[in-house]
NUFI-372996 format. One record per residue: chain; z, y, x of N, C-alpha, C in turn; residue in three letters. Coordinates in nm, 3 decimals. Example, Ala and Ser with C-alpha at 12.3 -4.5 7.8 and 13.67 -1.06 7.14 Angstrom:
2
 kette     n_w     n_v     n_u    ca_w    ca_v    ca_u     c_w     c_v     c_u rest
     A   0.780  -0.569   1.319   0.780  -0.450   1.230   0.780  -0.330   1.320  ALA
     A   0.708  -0.225   1.285   0.714  -0.106   1.367   0.787   0.003   1.290  SER
This chain:
82
 kette     n_w     n_v     n_u    ca_w    ca_v    ca_u     c_w     c_v     c_u rest
     A  -2.165  -1.637   0.675  -2.007  -1.609   0.682  -1.960  -1.472   0.608  MET
     A  -1.837  -1.482   0.538  -1.799  -1.372   0.463  -1.664  -1.287   0.585  GLU
     A  -1.705  -1.147   0.552  -1.620  -1.060   0.617  -1.486  -1.085   0.556  GLN
     A  -1.390  -1.035   0.673  -1.249  -1.005   0.627  -1.223  -0.871   0.717  GLN
     A  -1.134  -0.785   0.606  -1.108  -0.638   0.649  -0.965  -0.687   0.636  ILE
     A  -0.880  -0.605   0.748  -0.723  -0.625   0.755  -0.691  -0.462   0.737  THR
     A  -0.594  -0.416   0.675  -0.553  -0.293   0.673  -0.366  -0.283   0.663  CYS
     A  -0.318  -0.191   0.716  -0.191  -0.169   0.771  -0.145  -0.087   0.659  LYS
     A  -0.045  -0.075   0.528  -0.001  -0.043   0.459   0.122   0.016   0.473  VAL
     A   0.223   0.105   0.473   0.354   0.157   0.507   0.367   0.209   0.398  GLU
     A   0.553   0.150   0.339   0.573   0.194   0.227   0.746   0.206   0.233  SER
     A   0.796   0.315   0.164   0.943   0.328   0.176   0.996   0.394   0.058  PHE
     A   1.136   0.335   0.020   1.197   0.371  -0.119   1.244   0.513  -0.096  TRP
     A   1.190   0.569  -0.193   1.231   0.710  -0.226   1.351   0.660  -0.314  ASP
     A   1.464   0.721  -0.267   1.626   0.716  -0.332   1.595   0.852  -0.458  ALA
     A   1.550   0.929  -0.393   1.543   1.077  -0.527   1.474   1.009  -0.620  GLU
     A   1.356   1.019  -0.607   1.251   0.997  -0.711   1.263   0.844  -0.775  ALA
     A   1.353   0.728  -0.706   1.348   0.570  -0.746   1.227   0.521  -0.740  MET
     A   1.162   0.541  -0.645   1.012   0.463  -0.655   0.973   0.465  -0.512  VAL
     A   0.907   0.327  -0.503   0.847   0.299  -0.369   0.749   0.380  -0.348  TRP
     A   0.711   0.418  -0.240   0.624   0.504  -0.224   0.531   0.417  -0.087  VAL
     A   0.369   0.443  -0.107   0.324   0.370  -0.001   0.164   0.460   0.059  ALA
     A   0.156   0.465   0.189   0.022   0.534   0.259  -0.011   0.409   0.374  THR
     A  -0.138   0.493   0.408  -0.187   0.387   0.527  -0.282   0.470   0.585  SER
     A  -0.282   0.464   0.739  -0.389   0.553   0.801  -0.499   0.466   0.824  PRO
     A  -0.502   0.347   0.741  -0.645   0.258   0.755  -0.733   0.300   0.623  ASP
     A  -0.659   0.358   0.560  -0.704   0.400   0.396  -0.681   0.502   0.369  VAL
     A  -0.816   0.614   0.406  -0.777   0.750   0.388  -0.780   0.783   0.248  PRO
     A  -0.668   0.863   0.200  -0.640   0.873   0.082  -0.558   0.808  -0.014  GLY
     A  -0.512   0.723   0.067  -0.409   0.603  -0.014  -0.286   0.693  -0.027  LEU
     A  -0.216   0.703  -0.139  -0.111   0.753  -0.179  -0.043   0.711  -0.289  ALA
     A   0.049   0.596  -0.312   0.082   0.570  -0.427   0.197   0.556  -0.447  THR
     A   0.264   0.542  -0.593   0.403   0.486  -0.602   0.442   0.406  -0.678  GLU
     A   0.547   0.338  -0.669   0.574   0.222  -0.813   0.704   0.222  -0.801  ALA
     A   0.756   0.210  -0.952   0.908   0.104  -0.948   0.963   0.016  -0.879  ASP
     A   0.849  -0.055  -0.862   0.882  -0.259  -0.746   0.799  -0.223  -0.719  THR
     A   0.808  -0.312  -0.563   0.739  -0.326  -0.486   0.639  -0.460  -0.558  ILE
     A   0.658  -0.524  -0.589   0.532  -0.604  -0.721   0.494  -0.484  -0.782  GLU
     A   0.499  -0.410  -0.848   0.413  -0.332  -0.900   0.340  -0.250  -0.785  ALA
     A   0.370  -0.198  -0.663   0.329  -0.139  -0.593   0.223  -0.229  -0.512  LEU
     A   0.274  -0.366  -0.526   0.138  -0.431  -0.432   0.002  -0.459  -0.530  SER
     A   0.069  -0.456  -0.663  -0.056  -0.465  -0.807  -0.146  -0.338  -0.768  GLN
     A  -0.059  -0.205  -0.761  -0.176  -0.096  -0.779  -0.245  -0.088  -0.626  LYS
     A  -0.200  -0.131  -0.515  -0.285  -0.156  -0.381  -0.424  -0.245  -0.400  LEU
     A  -0.363  -0.367  -0.463  -0.484  -0.467  -0.506  -0.591  -0.379  -0.539  ARG
     A  -0.590  -0.280  -0.652  -0.684  -0.192  -0.699  -0.743  -0.074  -0.595  GLU
     A  -0.640   0.004  -0.592  -0.684   0.136  -0.520  -0.746   0.094  -0.345  MET
     A  -0.678  -0.004  -0.288  -0.768   0.013  -0.172  -0.931  -0.025  -0.184  ILE
     A  -0.960  -0.155  -0.245  -1.108  -0.134  -0.248  -1.197  -0.029  -0.262  PRO
     A  -1.108   0.057  -0.382  -1.239   0.183  -0.457  -1.252   0.284  -0.363  GLU
     A  -1.095   0.307  -0.300  -1.050   0.411  -0.161  -1.186   0.345  -0.012  LEU
     A  -1.151   0.248  -0.002  -1.267   0.187   0.135  -1.433   0.257   0.068  MET
     A  -1.444   0.189  -0.036  -1.599   0.227  -0.075  -1.634   0.412  -0.071  VAL
     A  -1.528   0.438  -0.150  -1.545   0.624  -0.206  -1.511   0.634  -0.053  LEU
     A  -1.454   0.609   0.053  -1.497   0.692   0.237  -1.593   0.591   0.258  ASN
     A  -1.652   0.535   0.238  -1.776   0.478   0.316  -1.730   0.371   0.448  ASN
     A  -1.625   0.303   0.442  -1.541   0.194   0.470  -1.606   0.082   0.466  ILE
     A  -1.659   0.054   0.408  -1.711  -0.079   0.299  -1.873  -0.031   0.204  ILE
     A  -1.915  -0.109   0.189  -2.049  -0.038   0.061  -2.023  -0.127  -0.036  SER
     A  -2.073  -0.060  -0.181  -2.009  -0.102  -0.310  -2.064  -0.242  -0.354  SER
     A  -2.170  -0.314  -0.230  -2.207  -0.429  -0.265  -2.117  -0.534  -0.145  ASP
     A  -2.031  -0.489  -0.081  -1.927  -0.565  -0.026  -1.889  -0.705  -0.052  TYR
     A  -1.907  -0.832   0.004  -1.867  -0.925  -0.038  -1.780  -1.006   0.102  VAL
     A  -1.664  -1.038   0.049  -1.597  -1.053   0.157  -1.414  -1.032   0.105  GLY
     A  -1.339  -1.017   0.201  -1.208  -1.005   0.196  -1.157  -0.873   0.229  TYR
     A  -1.053  -0.833   0.196  -0.968  -0.703   0.226  -0.799  -0.727   0.251  ILE
     A  -0.793  -0.759   0.327  -0.616  -0.845   0.338  -0.520  -0.690   0.377  GLU
     A  -0.430  -0.693   0.309  -0.348  -0.586   0.335  -0.180  -0.598   0.340  PHE
     A  -0.135  -0.541   0.496  -0.018  -0.634   0.557   0.063  -0.467   0.488  GLN
     A   0.168  -0.526   0.412   0.221  -0.413   0.341   0.397  -0.429   0.387  LEU
     A   0.449  -0.331   0.468   0.557  -0.313   0.549   0.642  -0.223   0.436  THR
     A   0.782  -0.277   0.458   0.842  -0.158   0.359   0.969  -0.113   0.433  SER
     A   1.008  -0.063   0.381   1.139   0.048   0.463   1.252   0.047   0.355  HIS
     A   1.348   0.028   0.380   1.439   0.073   0.235   1.599   0.094   0.314  ARG
     A   1.634   0.192   0.284   1.786   0.213   0.348   1.861   0.320   0.252  GLU
     A   1.976   0.232   0.284   2.126   0.221   0.159   2.208   0.290   0.226  GLU
     A   2.352   0.350   0.168   2.450   0.341   0.250   2.537   0.290   0.117  GLN
     A   2.622   0.197   0.186   2.793   0.141   0.130   2.877   0.215   0.142  ILE
     A   2.923   0.308   0.054   3.069   0.332   0.056   3.177   0.191   0.043  LYS
     A   3.264   0.165   0.163   3.370   0.137   0.173   3.508   0.208   0.139  VAL
     A   3.562   0.163   0.025   3.718   0.242   0.002   3.812   0.125   0.089  ALA
     A   3.926   0.193   0.094   3.988   0.125   0.209   4.168   0.125   0.113  SER
């Protein structure tokens, strides 16, 4: 039976830098950014397994799945003129 690991990733929109920023308490060392949430997801697909191996969370010969749950937060202000 194949194993599955689940990790939570949080992201927020940095309005000043105009990028999505992601970090995770489940993946030590994870800190990355991208222009779009789709580009951020693609980066996470590559970085999460690499960092999990580097942090000895999984072995380099791990067979299974790593699921990441990406929660995003974006806050904006709308100016309404009367």
